N, CA, C and O atoms as a Tripos MOL2 file, in Angstrom:
@<TRIPOS>MOLECULE
protein
  316   315    79     0     0
PROTEIN
NO_CHARGES

@<TRIPOS>ATOM
      1 N          17.8550   49.8200  129.6950 N.3       1 MET1
      2 CA         17.2190   48.8740  130.5510 C.3       1 MET1
      3 C          16.2470   49.2880  131.8080 C.2       1 MET1
      4 O          16.7510   49.9350  132.7250 O.2       1 MET1
      5 N          15.1190   48.9920  131.8520 N.am      2 SER2
      6 CA         14.4120   49.3050  133.2330 C.3       2 SER2
      7 C          14.3440   48.5830  133.9500 C.2       2 SER2
      8 O          14.2680   47.3730  133.7340 O.2       2 SER2
      9 N          14.3560   49.2610  135.2770 N.am      3 ASP3
     10 CA         14.4140   48.5640  136.5090 C.3       3 ASP3
     11 C          13.1400   47.5350  136.5770 C.2       3 ASP3
     12 O          13.2760   46.5500  137.3040 O.2       3 ASP3
     13 N          11.8610   47.7130  135.8320 N.am      4 SER4
     14 CA         10.9010   46.8990  135.8330 C.3       4 SER4
     15 C          11.0700   45.6560  135.2120 C.2       4 SER4
     16 O          10.4440   44.6740  135.6090 O.2       4 SER4
     17 N          12.0490   45.5910  134.0440 N.am      5 SER5
     18 CA         12.5210   44.2620  133.6110 C.3       5 SER5
     19 C          13.2910   43.4110  134.6900 C.2       5 SER5
     20 O          13.0520   42.2040  134.7250 O.2       5 SER5
     21 N          14.1270   43.9130  135.5040 N.am      6 GLN6
     22 CA         14.8190   43.2780  136.4230 C.3       6 GLN6
     23 C          13.8030   42.9170  137.4260 C.2       6 GLN6
     24 O          13.9250   41.8010  137.9300 O.2       6 GLN6
     25 N          12.7560   43.7090  137.8300 N.am      7 GLN7
     26 CA         11.8620   43.0980  138.8200 C.3       7 GLN7
     27 C          10.8510   42.1410  138.3610 C.2       7 GLN7
     28 O          10.3750   41.3460  139.1710 O.2       7 GLN7
     29 N          10.4480   42.1460  137.0260 N.am      8 GLN8
     30 CA          9.7410   41.2390  136.2020 C.3       8 GLN8
     31 C          10.2270   39.9930  136.5100 C.2       8 GLN8
     32 O           9.5150   39.0750  136.9190 O.2       8 GLN8
     33 N          11.5980   39.9120  136.3020 N.am      9 VAL9
     34 CA         12.2940   38.4360  136.2280 C.3       9 VAL9
     35 C          13.6280   38.5040  136.9830 C.2       9 VAL9
     36 O          14.7550   38.6010  136.4990 O.2       9 VAL9
     37 N          13.2910   38.4380  138.1700 N.am     10 PRO10
     38 CA         14.6150   38.5550  139.1220 C.3      10 PRO10
     39 C          15.4190   37.2330  138.9880 C.2      10 PRO10
     40 O          14.9930   36.1270  138.6550 O.2      10 PRO10
     41 N          16.7340   37.6190  139.3390 N.am     11 ALA11
     42 CA         17.5500   36.3320  139.0990 C.3      11 ALA11
     43 C          17.1630   35.3140  139.9380 C.2      11 ALA11
     44 O          16.4890   35.6950  140.8950 O.2      11 ALA11
     45 N          17.4110   33.9970  139.8640 N.am     12 GLY12
     46 CA         17.0870   32.8880  140.3660 C.3      12 GLY12
     47 C          16.7550   31.6410  139.7110 C.2      12 GLY12
     48 O          16.9890   31.4640  138.5160 O.2      12 GLY12
     49 N          16.1450   30.6550  140.5550 N.am     13 ARG13
     50 CA         15.9440   29.4160  139.8430 C.3      13 ARG13
     51 C          14.3760   29.4560  139.4110 C.2      13 ARG13
     52 O          13.5180   29.9420  140.1470 O.2      13 ARG13
     53 N          14.0670   28.8290  137.9920 N.am     14 TYR14
     54 CA         12.8640   28.6740  137.5190 C.3      14 TYR14
     55 C          12.5390   27.3450  137.1370 C.2      14 TYR14
     56 O          13.5060   26.6050  136.9580 O.2      14 TYR14
     57 N          11.6490   26.9720  137.0060 N.am     15 ARG15
     58 CA         10.9340   25.7840  136.2490 C.3      15 ARG15
     59 C          10.3820   26.0140  135.0740 C.2      15 ARG15
     60 O           9.5400   26.9110  135.0330 O.2      15 ARG15
     61 N          10.6860   25.3240  133.9150 N.am     16 HIS16
     62 CA          9.8770   25.5560  132.7130 C.3      16 HIS16
     63 C           8.7060   24.7890  132.6990 C.2      16 HIS16
     64 O           8.7530   23.7530  133.3620 O.2      16 HIS16
     65 N           7.7330   25.0280  132.1430 N.am     17 TYR17
     66 CA          6.5610   24.3520  132.1730 C.3      17 TYR17
     67 C           6.6680   22.8370  131.7160 C.2      17 TYR17
     68 O           5.8480   22.0010  132.0970 O.2      17 TYR17
     69 N           7.7810   22.5200  130.8350 N.am     18 LYS18
     70 CA          7.8230   21.0290  130.5290 C.3      18 LYS18
     71 C           8.5790   20.2870  131.7270 C.2      18 LYS18
     72 O           8.6070   19.0760  131.9470 O.2      18 LYS18
     73 N           9.1880   21.3240  132.4460 N.am     19 GLY19
     74 CA          9.7620   20.5350  133.6770 C.3      19 GLY19
     75 C          11.1690   20.7950  134.1610 C.2      19 GLY19
     76 O          11.3690   20.9320  135.3680 O.2      19 GLY19
     77 N          12.1300   20.8700  133.3090 N.am     20 PRO20
     78 CA         13.5590   21.0810  133.7180 C.3      20 PRO20
     79 C          13.7050   22.6820  134.1280 C.2      20 PRO20
     80 O          13.1080   23.6900  133.7510 O.2      20 PRO20
     81 N          14.6030   22.4840  134.9230 N.am     21 GLU21
     82 CA         15.1060   23.9480  135.8740 C.3      21 GLU21
     83 C          16.0500   24.7550  135.4850 C.2      21 GLU21
     84 O          17.0750   24.1520  135.1660 O.2      21 GLU21
     85 N          16.1040   26.0080  135.3790 N.am     22 TYR22
     86 CA         16.9750   26.7630  134.8110 C.3      22 TYR22
     87 C          17.4430   27.9110  136.1230 C.2      22 TYR22
     88 O          16.8500   28.0980  137.1850 O.2      22 TYR22
     89 N          18.4730   28.4490  135.7100 N.am     23 VAL23
     90 CA         18.9270   29.5390  136.6930 C.3      23 VAL23
     91 C          19.0270   30.7220  135.7920 C.2      23 VAL23
     92 O          19.7680   30.7120  134.8100 O.2      23 VAL23
     93 N          18.1080   31.9870  136.2000 N.am     24 VAL24
     94 CA         18.3080   33.1320  135.7220 C.3      24 VAL24
     95 C          19.3870   33.8600  135.8970 C.2      24 VAL24
     96 O          19.6550   33.9500  137.0950 O.2      24 VAL24
     97 N          20.2060   34.4830  135.1320 N.am     25 LEU25
     98 CA         21.4580   35.2850  135.5250 C.3      25 LEU25
     99 C          21.1860   36.6920  135.5380 C.2      25 LEU25
    100 O          21.8010   37.4870  136.2480 O.2      25 LEU25
    101 N          20.2320   37.0050  134.7230 N.am     26 GLY26
    102 CA         20.3900   38.5030  134.7390 C.3      26 GLY26
    103 C          19.4100   38.9650  133.2940 C.2      26 GLY26
    104 O          18.8050   38.0820  132.6860 O.2      26 GLY26
    105 N          19.3610   39.9740  132.9820 N.am     27 ILE27
    106 CA         18.5160   40.6680  131.9860 C.3      27 ILE27
    107 C          19.7840   41.2870  130.9570 C.2      27 ILE27
    108 O          20.8090   41.7940  131.4140 O.2      27 ILE27
    109 N          19.5330   41.1550  129.6820 N.am     28 ALA28
    110 CA         20.7250   41.9700  128.7550 C.3      28 ALA28
    111 C          19.8810   42.4300  127.6680 C.2      28 ALA28
    112 O          18.6990   42.0940  127.6060 O.2      28 ALA28
    113 N          20.4740   43.2420  126.7420 N.am     29 ARG29
    114 CA         19.8600   43.9340  125.5960 C.3      29 ARG29
    115 C          20.4810   43.1790  124.3700 C.2      29 ARG29
    116 O          21.6720   42.8760  124.3060 O.2      29 ARG29
    117 N          19.5340   42.9010  123.3870 N.am     30 HIS30
    118 CA         20.0240   42.5240  122.0440 C.3      30 HIS30
    119 C          20.9290   43.6310  121.5740 C.2      30 HIS30
    120 O          20.6960   44.8000  121.8830 O.2      30 HIS30
    121 N          21.8880   43.3050  120.8810 N.am     31 SER31
    122 CA         22.8210   44.3950  120.5110 C.3      31 SER31
    123 C          22.2580   45.3180  119.3950 C.2      31 SER31
    124 O          22.5030   46.5220  119.4550 O.2      31 SER31
    125 N          21.5270   44.8160  118.3940 N.am     32 GLU32
    126 CA         20.9950   45.5870  117.3060 C.3      32 GLU32
    127 C          19.6480   46.1850  117.6390 C.2      32 GLU32
    128 O          19.3680   47.2920  117.1790 O.2      32 GLU32
    129 N          18.7980   45.5360  118.4030 N.am     33 THR33
    130 CA         17.3720   46.1820  118.5750 C.3      33 THR33
    131 C          17.1470   46.6970  119.9370 C.2      33 THR33
    132 O          16.1390   47.3290  120.2510 O.2      33 THR33
    133 N          18.2000   46.3840  120.8060 N.am     34 GLU34
    134 CA         18.0580   46.8780  122.3160 C.3      34 GLU34
    135 C          16.7770   45.9890  122.8920 C.2      34 GLU34
    136 O          16.3130   46.2320  124.0060 O.2      34 GLU34
    137 N          16.2910   45.0310  122.1150 N.am     35 GLU35
    138 CA         14.9610   44.0480  123.0910 C.3      35 GLU35
    139 C          15.7320   43.5130  124.2150 C.2      35 GLU35
    140 O          16.9010   43.1380  124.1250 O.2      35 GLU35
    141 N          14.9780   43.4970  125.3400 N.am     36 PRO36
    142 CA         15.4920   43.0150  126.7400 C.3      36 PRO36
    143 C          15.3500   41.4980  126.4490 C.2      36 PRO36
    144 O          14.3880   40.9910  125.8720 O.2      36 PRO36
    145 N          16.5550   40.7730  126.9770 N.am     37 MET37
    146 CA         16.5560   39.3990  126.6160 C.3      37 MET37
    147 C          16.8710   38.8780  128.1530 C.2      37 MET37
    148 O          17.5510   39.5470  128.9310 O.2      37 MET37
    149 N          16.3040   37.6340  128.4830 N.am     38 VAL38
    150 CA         16.7080   36.9350  129.6620 C.3      38 VAL38
    151 C          17.8040   35.9440  129.1930 C.2      38 VAL38
    152 O          17.7650   35.2260  128.1940 O.2      38 VAL38
    153 N          19.0750   36.0840  130.3860 N.am     39 VAL39
    154 CA         19.9930   35.1740  130.1370 C.3      39 VAL39
    155 C          19.8660   34.2830  131.4100 C.2      39 VAL39
    156 O          19.5630   34.6730  132.5380 O.2      39 VAL39
    157 N          20.1850   32.8820  130.9720 N.am     40 TYR40
    158 CA         19.8140   31.9770  131.7880 C.3      40 TYR40
    159 C          20.5510   30.7570  131.4240 C.2      40 TYR40
    160 O          20.9660   30.5650  130.2810 O.2      40 TYR40
    161 N          20.7360   29.8080  132.5450 N.am     41 ARG41
    162 CA         21.4200   28.5730  132.0580 C.3      41 ARG41
    163 C          20.6910   27.2380  132.3360 C.2      41 ARG41
    164 O          19.7130   27.2600  133.0840 O.2      41 ARG41
    165 N          21.0630   26.1960  131.8370 N.am     42 LYS42
    166 CA         20.4460   24.9910  132.1470 C.3      42 LYS42
    167 C          20.9020   24.6670  133.6730 C.2      42 LYS42
    168 O          21.9820   25.0620  134.1130 O.2      42 LYS42
    169 N          20.1000   24.0100  134.3340 N.am     43 ASP43
    170 CA         20.6010   23.6180  135.7520 C.3      43 ASP43
    171 C          20.6920   21.9050  135.8090 C.2      43 ASP43
    172 O          20.4900   21.2080  136.8030 O.2      43 ASP43
    173 N          20.9870   21.5390  134.7070 N.am     44 TYR44
    174 CA         21.1510   20.1560  134.3910 C.3      44 TYR44
    175 C          22.1460   19.9180  133.2970 C.2      44 TYR44
    176 O          22.6090   20.8750  132.6770 O.2      44 TYR44
    177 N          22.5160   18.6110  133.0170 N.am     45 GLY45
    178 CA         23.2950   18.3770  132.0220 C.3      45 GLY45
    179 C          24.6710   19.0580  131.6950 C.2      45 GLY45
    180 O          25.6060   18.9630  132.4890 O.2      45 GLY45
    181 N          24.7770   19.7350  130.5370 N.am     46 ASP46
    182 CA         26.1730   20.8900  130.3680 C.3      46 ASP46
    183 C          25.8730   22.2570  130.9670 C.2      46 ASP46
    184 O          26.7490   23.1220  130.9530 O.2      46 ASP46
    185 N          24.7330   22.4790  131.4660 N.am     47 GLN47
    186 CA         24.6500   23.8220  132.1160 C.3      47 GLN47
    187 C          24.9790   25.0410  131.0810 C.2      47 GLN47
    188 O          25.5340   26.0810  131.4370 O.2      47 GLN47
    189 N          24.6280   24.8100  129.9770 N.am     48 SER48
    190 CA         24.8450   25.7700  128.9390 C.3      48 SER48
    191 C          24.0820   26.9420  128.9870 C.2      48 SER48
    192 O          22.9740   26.9030  129.5210 O.2      48 SER48
    193 N          24.5500   28.0580  128.4670 N.am     49 LEU49
    194 CA         23.7960   29.4920  128.6430 C.3      49 LEU49
    195 C          22.7930   29.5970  127.4140 C.2      49 LEU49
    196 O          23.0530   29.1180  126.3100 O.2      49 LEU49
    197 N          21.6980   30.2280  127.6990 N.am     50 TRP50
    198 CA         20.6050   30.6360  126.6820 C.3      50 TRP50
    199 C          20.1580   31.7930  126.7590 C.2      50 TRP50
    200 O          20.2530   32.2610  127.8940 O.2      50 TRP50
    201 N          19.6460   32.5370  125.9120 N.am     51 VAL51
    202 CA         18.8000   33.7310  125.9210 C.3      51 VAL51
    203 C          17.5010   33.4590  125.1920 C.2      51 VAL51
    204 O          17.3220   32.6360  124.2950 O.2      51 VAL51
    205 N          16.6140   34.3070  125.7410 N.am     52 ARG52
    206 CA         15.2290   34.4120  125.3010 C.3      52 ARG52
    207 C          14.5360   35.8770  125.4670 C.2      52 ARG52
    208 O          14.6090   36.5650  126.4850 O.2      52 ARG52
    209 N          13.9780   36.1550  124.4900 N.am     53 PRO53
    210 CA         13.0040   37.6080  124.5640 C.3      53 PRO53
    211 C          12.5440   37.5660  125.7970 C.2      53 PRO53
    212 O          12.2040   36.4700  126.2430 O.2      53 PRO53
    213 N          12.4370   38.7340  126.6030 N.am     54 LEU54
    214 CA         11.7510   38.8970  127.8710 C.3      54 LEU54
    215 C          10.3550   38.6010  127.7730 C.2      54 LEU54
    216 O           9.7240   37.8800  128.5450 O.2      54 LEU54
    217 N           9.8610   39.2800  126.6490 N.am     55 ALA55
    218 CA          8.3420   39.0950  126.5470 C.3      55 ALA55
    219 C           8.1820   37.7190  126.2930 C.2      55 ALA55
    220 O           7.1310   37.4130  126.8570 O.2      55 ALA55
    221 N           8.6700   36.7060  125.7370 N.am     56 MET56
    222 CA          8.5310   35.3230  125.4800 C.3      56 MET56
    223 C           8.7650   34.6900  126.7100 C.2      56 MET56
    224 O           8.0230   33.7430  126.9680 O.2      56 MET56
    225 N           9.6640   35.0070  127.5650 N.am     57 PHE57
    226 CA         10.1540   34.4710  128.9660 C.3      57 PHE57
    227 C           9.0340   34.5360  129.8810 C.2      57 PHE57
    228 O           8.7730   33.5270  130.5360 O.2      57 PHE57
    229 N           8.3140   35.6150  130.0200 N.am     58 VAL58
    230 CA          7.1210   35.9860  131.0470 C.3      58 VAL58
    231 C           5.5030   35.6040  130.3850 C.2      58 VAL58
    232 O           4.4480   35.7000  131.0110 O.2      58 VAL58
    233 N           5.6330   35.2440  129.2390 N.am     59 GLU59
    234 CA          4.3030   34.8780  128.8630 C.3      59 GLU59
    235 C           3.6660   33.4850  129.4010 C.2      59 GLU59
    236 O           4.3000   32.6850  130.0890 O.2      59 GLU59
    237 N           2.4560   33.3290  129.0290 N.am     60 SER60
    238 CA          1.8300   32.0990  129.7630 C.3      60 SER60
    239 C           1.7540   31.2720  128.4760 C.2      60 SER60
    240 O           2.0060   31.6370  127.3280 O.2      60 SER60
    241 N           1.2890   29.8910  128.9910 N.am     61 VAL61
    242 CA          1.0410   28.7720  127.8870 C.3      61 VAL61
    243 C          -0.0780   28.1150  128.4090 C.2      61 VAL61
    244 O          -0.3130   28.2340  129.6110 O.2      61 VAL61
    245 N          -0.8530   27.3950  127.6480 N.am     62 ILE62
    246 CA         -2.0920   26.8070  128.0630 C.3      62 ILE62
    247 C          -1.6710   25.0980  128.3040 C.2      62 ILE62
    248 O          -1.2670   24.4230  127.3580 O.2      62 ILE62
    249 N          -1.7920   24.6680  129.3580 N.am     63 ILE63
    250 CA         -1.4720   23.3460  129.6050 C.3      63 ILE63
    251 C          -2.8940   22.6610  130.1930 C.2      63 ILE63
    252 O          -3.4190   22.9650  131.2640 O.2      63 ILE63
    253 N          -3.3650   21.7070  129.2780 N.am     64 GLU64
    254 CA         -4.4620   21.1140  129.5280 C.3      64 GLU64
    255 C          -5.7970   21.9530  130.1390 C.2      64 GLU64
    256 O          -6.5230   21.6070  131.0720 O.2      64 GLU64
    257 N          -5.8730   23.0770  129.3690 N.am     65 GLY65
    258 CA         -6.6680   23.7850  129.4920 C.3      65 GLY65
    259 C          -6.5200   25.2050  130.4490 C.2      65 GLY65
    260 O          -7.2190   26.2180  130.4180 O.2      65 GLY65
    261 N          -5.3940   24.8970  131.2670 N.am     66 GLN66
    262 CA         -5.0680   25.7330  132.3670 C.3      66 GLN66
    263 C          -3.9300   26.7530  131.8210 C.2      66 GLN66
    264 O          -3.0330   26.3220  131.0960 O.2      66 GLN66
    265 N          -3.9960   28.1410  132.1970 N.am     67 GLU67
    266 CA         -3.0640   29.0170  131.7400 C.3      67 GLU67
    267 C          -1.9140   28.7560  132.8280 C.2      67 GLU67
    268 O          -2.2400   28.5800  134.0020 O.2      67 GLU67
    269 N          -0.7460   28.7330  132.4890 N.am     68 GLU68
    270 CA          0.5450   28.5430  133.1410 C.3      68 GLU68
    271 C           1.5010   29.4290  132.7870 C.2      68 GLU68
    272 O           1.5410   29.8420  131.6280 O.2      68 GLU68
    273 N           2.3720   29.8290  133.7030 N.am     69 PRO69
    274 CA          3.5800   30.6850  133.2150 C.3      69 PRO69
    275 C           4.5760   29.5940  132.4130 C.2      69 PRO69
    276 O           4.7030   28.4010  132.6920 O.2      69 PRO69
    277 N           5.2400   30.3310  131.3480 N.am     70 ARG70
    278 CA          6.1110   29.2500  130.6060 C.3      70 ARG70
    279 C           7.3540   29.1060  131.6730 C.2      70 ARG70
    280 O           7.9310   28.0220  131.5840 O.2      70 ARG70
    281 N           7.8410   29.9620  132.6130 N.am     71 PHE71
    282 CA          8.8020   29.8240  133.5090 C.3      71 PHE71
    283 C           8.3270   30.2840  134.6120 C.2      71 PHE71
    284 O           8.0490   31.4780  134.7240 O.2      71 PHE71
    285 N           8.1130   29.1600  135.8760 N.am     72 LYS72
    286 CA          7.8070   29.6500  137.2220 C.3      72 LYS72
    287 C           8.9270   29.9590  138.2690 C.2      72 LYS72
    288 O           9.8800   29.1940  138.4190 O.2      72 LYS72
    289 N           8.8090   30.8460  138.8200 N.am     73 TYR73
    290 CA          9.8990   31.3870  139.8480 C.3      73 TYR73
    291 C           9.9260   30.3630  141.0150 C.2      73 TYR73
    292 O           8.8780   30.1670  141.6310 O.2      73 TYR73
    293 N          11.0820   29.6840  141.3660 N.am     74 LEU74
    294 CA         11.1550   28.9450  142.4560 C.3      74 LEU74
    295 C          11.8040   29.7150  143.6830 C.2      74 LEU74
    296 O          11.4070   29.5320  144.8340 O.2      74 LEU74
    297 N          12.8400   30.5970  143.3530 N.am     75 GLY75
    298 CA         13.4160   31.3450  144.5730 C.3      75 GLY75
    299 C          14.9040   31.5420  144.0790 C.2      75 GLY75
    300 O          15.3230   31.4250  142.9280 O.2      75 GLY75
    301 N          15.6250   31.8800  145.2620 N.am     76 PRO76
    302 CA         16.9480   32.4730  144.9280 C.3      76 PRO76
    303 C          17.7220   31.1090  144.3810 C.2      76 PRO76
    304 O          17.3480   29.9620  144.6250 O.2      76 PRO76
    305 N          18.6100   31.3910  143.7740 N.am     77 ALA77
    306 CA         19.8410   30.3580  143.2190 C.3      77 ALA77
    307 C          21.1270   30.6960  143.8560 C.2      77 ALA77
    308 O          21.4350   31.8730  144.0390 O.2      77 ALA77
    309 N          21.9790   29.6100  144.2420 N.am     78 ALA78
    310 CA         23.3100   29.7910  144.8510 C.3      78 ALA78
    311 C          24.1180   29.9590  143.5190 C.2      78 ALA78
    312 O          24.1660   29.0310  142.7110 O.2      78 ALA78
    313 N          24.6810   31.0190  143.3220 N.am     79 PHE79
    314 CA         25.6330   31.3320  142.0930 C.3      79 PHE79
    315 C          27.1740   30.8080  142.4390 C.2      79 PHE79
    316 O          28.0760   30.9540  141.6130 O.2      79 PHE79
@<TRIPOS>BOND
     1     1     2 1
     2     2     3 1
     3     3     4 2
     4     3     5 am
     5     5     6 1
     6     6     7 1
     7     7     8 2
     8     7     9 am
     9     9    10 1
    10    10    11 1
    11    11    12 2
    12    11    13 am
    13    13    14 1
    14    14    15 1
    15    15    16 2
    16    15    17 am
    17    17    18 1
    18    18    19 1
    19    19    20 2
    20    19    21 am
    21    21    22 1
    22    22    23 1
    23    23    24 2
    24    23    25 am
    25    25    26 1
    26    26    27 1
    27    27    28 2
    28    27    29 am
    29    29    30 1
    30    30    31 1
    31    31    32 2
    32    31    33 am
    33    33    34 1
    34    34    35 1
    35    35    36 2
    36    35    37 am
    37    37    38 1
    38    38    39 1
    39    39    40 2
    40    39    41 am
    41    41    42 1
    42    42    43 1
    43    43    44 2
    44    43    45 am
    45    45    46 1
    46    46    47 1
    47    47    48 2
    48    47    49 am
    49    49    50 1
    50    50    51 1
    51    51    52 2
    52    51    53 am
    53    53    54 1
    54    54    55 1
    55    55    56 2
    56    55    57 am
    57    57    58 1
    58    58    59 1
    59    59    60 2
    60    59    61 am
    61    61    62 1
    62    62    63 1
    63    63    64 2
    64    63    65 am
    65    65    66 1
    66    66    67 1
    67    67    68 2
    68    67    69 am
    69    69    70 1
    70    70    71 1
    71    71    72 2
    72    71    73 am
    73    73    74 1
    74    74    75 1
    75    75    76 2
    76    75    77 am
    77    77    78 1
    78    78    79 1
    79    79    80 2
    80    79    81 am
    81    81    82 1
    82    82    83 1
    83    83    84 2
    84    83    85 am
    85    85    86 1
    86    86    87 1
    87    87    88 2
    88    87    89 am
    89    89    90 1
    90    90    91 1
    91    91    92 2
    92    91    93 am
    93    93    94 1
    94    94    95 1
    95    95    96 2
    96    95    97 am
    97    97    98 1
    98    98    99 1
    99    99   100 2
   100    99   101 am
   101   101   102 1
   102   102   103 1
   103   103   104 2
   104   103   105 am
   105   105   106 1
   106   106   107 1
   107   107   108 2
   108   107   109 am
   109   109   110 1
   110   110   111 1
   111   111   112 2
   112   111   113 am
   113   113   114 1
   114   114   115 1
   115   115   116 2
   116   115   117 am
   117   117   118 1
   118   118   119 1
   119   119   120 2
   120   119   121 am
   121   121   122 1
   122   122   123 1
   123   123   124 2
   124   123   125 am
   125   125   126 1
   126   126   127 1
   127   127   128 2
   128   127   129 am
   129   129   130 1
   130   130   131 1
   131   131   132 2
   132   131   133 am
   133   133   134 1
   134   134   135 1
   135   135   136 2
   136   135   137 am
   137   137   138 1
   138   138   139 1
   139   139   140 2
   140   139   141 am
   141   141   142 1
   142   142   143 1
   143   143   144 2
   144   143   145 am
   145   145   146 1
   146   146   147 1
   147   147   148 2
   148   147   149 am
   149   149   150 1
   150   150   151 1
   151   151   152 2
   152   151   153 am
   153   153   154 1
   154   154   155 1
   155   155   156 2
   156   155   157 am
   157   157   158 1
   158   158   159 1
   159   159   160 2
   160   159   161 am
   161   161   162 1
   162   162   163 1
   163   163   164 2
   164   163   165 am
   165   165   166 1
   166   166   167 1
   167   167   168 2
   168   167   169 am
   169   169   170 1
   170   170   171 1
   171   171   172 2
   172   171   173 am
   173   173   174 1
   174   174   175 1
   175   175   176 2
   176   175   177 am
   177   177   178 1
   178   178   179 1
   179   179   180 2
   180   179   181 am
   181   181   182 1
   182   182   183 1
   183   183   184 2
   184   183   185 am
   185   185   186 1
   186   186   187 1
   187   187   188 2
   188   187   189 am
   189   189   190 1
   190   190   191 1
   191   191   192 2
   192   191   193 am
   193   193   194 1
   194   194   195 1
   195   195   196 2
   196   195   197 am
   197   197   198 1
   198   198   199 1
   199   199   200 2
   200   199   201 am
   201   201   202 1
   202   202   203 1
   203   203   204 2
   204   203   205 am
   205   205   206 1
   206   206   207 1
   207   207   208 2
   208   207   209 am
   209   209   210 1
   210   210   211 1
   211   211   212 2
   212   211   213 am
   213   213   214 1
   214   214   215 1
   215   215   216 2
   216   215   217 am
   217   217   218 1
   218   218   219 1
   219   219   220 2
   220   219   221 am
   221   221   222 1
   222   222   223 1
   223   223   224 2
   224   223   225 am
   225   225   226 1
   226   226   227 1
   227   227   228 2
   228   227   229 am
   229   229   230 1
   230   230   231 1
   231   231   232 2
   232   231   233 am
   233   233   234 1
   234   234   235 1
   235   235   236 2
   236   235   237 am
   237   237   238 1
   238   238   239 1
   239   239   240 2
   240   239   241 am
   241   241   242 1
   242   242   243 1
   243   243   244 2
   244   243   245 am
   245   245   246 1
   246   246   247 1
   247   247   248 2
   248   247   249 am
   249   249   250 1
   250   250   251 1
   251   251   252 2
   252   251   253 am
   253   253   254 1
   254   254   255 1
   255   255   256 2
   256   255   257 am
   257   257   258 1
   258   258   259 1
   259   259   260 2
   260   259   261 am
   261   261   262 1
   262   262   263 1
   263   263   264 2
   264   263   265 am
   265   265   266 1
   266   266   267 1
   267   267   268 2
   268   267   269 am
   269   269   270 1
   270   270   271 1
   271   271   272 2
   272   271   273 am
   273   273   274 1
   274   274   275 1
   275   275   276 2
   276   275   277 am
   277   277   278 1
   278   278   279 1
   279   279   280 2
   280   279   281 am
   281   281   282 1
   282   282   283 1
   283   283   284 2
   284   283   285 am
   285   285   286 1
   286   286   287 1
   287   287   288 2
   288   287   289 am
   289   289   290 1
   290   290   291 1
   291   291   292 2
   292   291   293 am
   293   293   294 1
   294   294   295 1
   295   295   296 2
   296   295   297 am
   297   297   298 1
   298   298   299 1
   299   299   300 2
   300   299   301 am
   301   301   302 1
   302   302   303 1
   303   303   304 2
   304   303   305 am
   305   305   306 1
   306   306   307 1
   307   307   308 2
   308   307   309 am
   309   309   310 1
   310   310   311 1
   311   311   312 2
   312   311   313 am
   313   313   314 1
   314   314   315 1
   315   315   316 2
@<TRIPOS>SUBSTRUCTURE
     1 MET1         2 RESIDUE 1 A MET
     2 SER2         6 RESIDUE 1 A SER
     3 ASP3        10 RESIDUE 1 A ASP
     4 SER4        14 RESIDUE 1 A SER
     5 SER5        18 RESIDUE 1 A SER
     6 GLN6        22 RESIDUE 1 A GLN
     7 GLN7        26 RESIDUE 1 A GLN
     8 GLN8        30 RESIDUE 1 A GLN
     9 VAL9        34 RESIDUE 1 A VAL
    10 PRO10       38 RESIDUE 1 A PRO
    11 ALA11       42 RESIDUE 1 A ALA
    12 GLY12       46 RESIDUE 1 A GLY
    13 ARG13       50 RESIDUE 1 A ARG
    14 TYR14       54 RESIDUE 1 A TYR
    15 ARG15       58 RESIDUE 1 A ARG
    16 HIS16       62 RESIDUE 1 A HIS
    17 TYR17       66 RESIDUE 1 A TYR
    18 LYS18       70 RESIDUE 1 A LYS
    19 GLY19       74 RESIDUE 1 A GLY
    20 PRO20       78 RESIDUE 1 A PRO
    21 GLU21       82 RESIDUE 1 A GLU
    22 TYR22       86 RESIDUE 1 A TYR
    23 VAL23       90 RESIDUE 1 A VAL
    24 VAL24       94 RESIDUE 1 A VAL
    25 LEU25       98 RESIDUE 1 A LEU
    26 GLY26      102 RESIDUE 1 A GLY
    27 ILE27      106 RESIDUE 1 A ILE
    28 ALA28      110 RESIDUE 1 A ALA
    29 ARG29      114 RESIDUE 1 A ARG
    30 HIS30      118 RESIDUE 1 A HIS
    31 SER31      122 RESIDUE 1 A SER
    32 GLU32      126 RESIDUE 1 A GLU
    33 THR33      130 RESIDUE 1 A THR
    34 GLU34      134 RESIDUE 1 A GLU
    35 GLU35      138 RESIDUE 1 A GLU
    36 PRO36      142 RESIDUE 1 A PRO
    37 MET37      146 RESIDUE 1 A MET
    38 VAL38      150 RESIDUE 1 A VAL
    39 VAL39      154 RESIDUE 1 A VAL
    40 TYR40      158 RESIDUE 1 A TYR
    41 ARG41      162 RESIDUE 1 A ARG
    42 LYS42      166 RESIDUE 1 A LYS
    43 ASP43      170 RESIDUE 1 A ASP
    44 TYR44      174 RESIDUE 1 A TYR
    45 GLY45      178 RESIDUE 1 A GLY
    46 ASP46      182 RESIDUE 1 A ASP
    47 GLN47      186 RESIDUE 1 A GLN
    48 SER48      190 RESIDUE 1 A SER
    49 LEU49      194 RESIDUE 1 A LEU
    50 TRP50      198 RESIDUE 1 A TRP
    51 VAL51      202 RESIDUE 1 A VAL
    52 ARG52      206 RESIDUE 1 A ARG
    53 PRO53      210 RESIDUE 1 A PRO
    54 LEU54      214 RESIDUE 1 A LEU
    55 ALA55      218 RESIDUE 1 A ALA
    56 MET56      222 RESIDUE 1 A MET
    57 PHE57      226 RESIDUE 1 A PHE
    58 VAL58      230 RESIDUE 1 A VAL
    59 GLU59      234 RESIDUE 1 A GLU
    60 SER60      238 RESIDUE 1 A SER
    61 VAL61      242 RESIDUE 1 A VAL
    62 ILE62      246 RESIDUE 1 A ILE
    63 ILE63      250 RESIDUE 1 A ILE
    64 GLU64      254 RESIDUE 1 A GLU
    65 GLY65      258 RESIDUE 1 A GLY
    66 GLN66      262 RESIDUE 1 A GLN
    67 GLU67      266 RESIDUE 1 A GLU
    68 GLU68      270 RESIDUE 1 A GLU
    69 PRO69      274 RESIDUE 1 A PRO
    70 ARG70      278 RESIDUE 1 A ARG
    71 PHE71      282 RESIDUE 1 A PHE
    72 LYS72      286 RESIDUE 1 A LYS
    73 TYR73      290 RESIDUE 1 A TYR
    74 LEU74      294 RESIDUE 1 A LEU
    75 GLY75      298 RESIDUE 1 A GLY
    76 PRO76      302 RESIDUE 1 A PRO
    77 ALA77      306 RESIDUE 1 A ALA
    78 ALA78      310 RESIDUE 1 A ALA
    79 PHE79      314 RESIDUE 1 A PHE
């Protein structure tokens, strides 16, 4: 895993483009493909853990004709 992956998605609080907030815990690798995966948890409800491919986590989406990040970094989170 490269340091650039860690720098690209630092641990902390993020807002999904649909509104909910999540806390990124770190970057892991898929056990079979070694694809970098972002490990994060919901910051609401059951606070369940999730993983998403790094490439998908950092991609942009089009909202009302504007390009927006799928997840926007909000700052550090209290762990």
